[in-house]
C-alpha positions as CSV (number, residue, x, y, z in Angstrom):
1,M,97.6,97.0,118.2
2,S,99.8,94.8,116.0
3,T,99.4,91.1,116.0
4,S,101.7,88.6,114.4
5,T,101.0,84.9,113.9
6,G,102.7,82.5,111.6
7,A,105.7,83.0,109.4
8,T,106.6,82.0,105.9
9,G,110.3,82.7,105.9
10,T,109.7,85.3,103.2
11,D,110.6,88.9,104.1
12,I,108.3,91.7,103.3
13,T,110.1,94.2,101.1
14,I,109.4,97.5,99.4
15,D,109.0,95.7,96.1
16,S,106.7,93.0,97.6
17,V,104.4,95.7,99.1
18,R,104.5,97.7,95.8
19,E,103.4,94.5,94.0
20,L,100.5,94.1,96.5
21,L,99.4,97.7,95.7
22,S,99.6,97.1,92.0
23,D,96.1,95.6,91.7
24,R,94.3,98.4,89.8
25,K,90.8,97.0,90.7
26,V,91.6,97.8,94.4
27,F,94.0,100.7,94.1
28,P,93.0,102.4,90.8
29,G,94.7,105.7,91.6
30,L,98.2,104.5,92.4
31,P,100.9,104.7,89.7
32,D,102.9,101.7,88.7
33,D,106.1,103.4,89.6
34,L,105.0,104.5,93.1
35,G,107.9,106.1,94.8
36,E,109.0,104.9,98.3
37,D,108.2,108.3,99.8
38,A,105.3,109.4,97.6
39,E,102.1,110.2,99.5
40,L,100.0,107.1,100.0
41,V,96.3,107.3,101.0
42,L,94.6,103.9,101.5
43,D,90.8,103.8,101.9
44,S,89.3,101.4,104.3
45,L,88.4,98.8,101.7
46,G,91.9,98.9,100.2
47,L,93.4,98.5,103.7
48,V,91.2,95.5,104.5
49,W,92.1,93.9,101.2
50,L,95.8,94.6,101.7
51,L,95.8,93.1,105.2
52,H,93.9,90.1,104.0
53,V,96.5,89.4,101.3
54,V,99.3,89.9,103.8
55,E,97.7,87.3,106.0
56,E,97.4,84.9,103.0
57,R,100.9,85.4,101.6
58,Y,102.9,85.9,104.8
59,G,100.9,84.2,107.5
60,L,100.6,87.5,109.4
61,V,97.5,88.7,111.2
62,V,97.9,92.4,111.3
63,E,95.4,94.5,113.4
64,P,96.7,98.1,113.2
65,S,95.4,100.7,115.6
66,D,93.9,104.0,114.3
67,E,97.3,105.6,115.2
68,D,99.1,102.9,113.2
69,I,96.8,103.5,110.2
70,A,97.3,107.3,110.4
71,G,101.1,106.7,110.0
72,L,100.8,104.6,106.8
73,T,101.4,107.6,104.6
74,S,104.0,106.2,102.2
75,L,105.2,103.0,100.7
76,R,108.3,103.1,102.9
77,R,106.2,103.6,106.1
78,L,103.7,100.9,105.1
79,T,106.6,98.5,104.4
80,G,108.3,99.4,107.7
81,Y,105.2,98.8,109.6
82,L,104.5,95.4,108.0
83,R,108.1,94.4,108.4
84,G,108.0,95.4,112.1
85,V,105.0,93.2,112.6
86,Q,106.7,90.3,110.7
87,E,109.8,90.6,112.9
88,G,107.9,90.1,116.1
89,G,104.9,92.4,116.4
90,V,106.9,95.6,116.8
91,R,105.5,98.7,115.2
92,G,107.4,99.6,112.1
93,E,109.4,102.9,111.9
94,S,107.4,105.9,110.7
């Protein structure tokens, strides 16, 4: 289930999500030049942290279902999902 509350007027982009994933304390195995379609595996702690930061920066409360989480397998898919939530709670393209 995706939930959206609040809006900051700032669109979520591939580059903004890449920047969120650049914290090496939380995502130590991700390269700085993470490609849009490179395989992305987020552990539960990393996902919780990421969703917390999305809420802080974009005013979005995102509560992905297990099915949603299973589809977050690349930077492009993660960005599409978050953008879909931002645009009205609709699941992003996968």
